[in-house]
C-alpha positions as CSV (number, residue, x, y, z in Angstrom):
1,M,-0.3,-12.2,30.3
2,N,2.7,-10.5,31.7
3,Y,2.2,-7.0,30.5
4,T,1.5,-3.9,32.6
5,K,-1.1,-1.4,31.8
6,E,1.6,1.1,30.9
7,Q,3.3,-1.3,28.5
8,L,-0.1,-2.0,26.8
9,I,-0.8,1.7,26.5
10,D,2.7,2.4,25.1
11,A,2.2,-0.3,22.5
12,I,-1.2,0.8,21.4
13,V,0.0,4.4,21.1
14,N,3.0,3.3,19.1
15,E,0.6,1.4,16.7
16,W,-1.7,4.5,16.6
17,E,1.3,6.7,15.6
18,Y,2.3,4.3,12.9
19,L,-1.2,4.0,11.4
20,C,-1.8,7.8,11.6
21,H,1.6,8.4,9.9
22,D,0.8,6.2,7.0
23,C,-2.8,7.3,6.5
24,P,-3.6,10.5,8.4
25,E,-7.1,11.8,8.8
26,P,-8.0,15.4,9.8
27,D,-10.0,14.2,12.8
28,D,-7.3,11.8,14.2
29,A,-6.6,12.2,17.8
30,T,-3.1,13.2,18.8
31,P,-0.9,10.7,20.5
32,E,-1.4,12.5,23.7
33,E,-5.2,12.4,23.3
34,R,-5.1,8.7,22.4
35,R,-3.0,8.0,25.5
36,A,-5.4,9.9,27.8
37,E,-8.3,7.9,26.4
38,L,-6.4,4.6,26.9
39,E,-5.5,5.5,30.5
40,T,-9.2,5.4,31.4
41,M,-9.4,1.7,30.3
42,T,-8.9,-1.5,32.3
43,I,-6.2,-4.0,31.3
44,E,-8.9,-6.2,29.8
45,Q,-10.2,-3.4,27.7
46,L,-6.7,-2.6,26.6
47,V,-6.1,-6.1,25.5
48,D,-9.4,-6.0,23.5
49,E,-8.1,-2.7,21.9
50,T,-5.1,-4.6,20.5
51,D,-7.5,-6.8,18.5
52,T,-5.2,-9.8,19.0
53,D,-6.2,-13.5,19.0
54,E,-4.6,-16.9,18.8
55,E,-5.0,-17.2,15.0
56,Y,-3.9,-14.0,13.4
57,M,-1.7,-12.3,15.9
58,T,-1.1,-13.1,19.5
59,L,-0.7,-10.5,22.2
60,D,2.9,-11.5,22.5
61,Q,3.5,-10.9,18.8
62,Y,1.6,-7.6,19.0
63,M,3.8,-6.5,21.9
64,E,7.0,-7.6,20.1
65,I,6.0,-5.4,17.1
66,H,4.6,-2.3,18.9
67,G,5.9,-2.5,22.4
């Protein structure tokens, strides 16, 4: 894996904004709140947060889409 913590956070926040834009919920965190939550996580936890695997979507594919 060749991604920094900041790159992973940016990609996860980008995905979050995309998902919230398409299907907003009243209790959704703001992008700033989501970023603050992610900043407390380790790189391993951030990778888990992407929900990637080798079958459906690899981390590289996820980063290409959301990074």
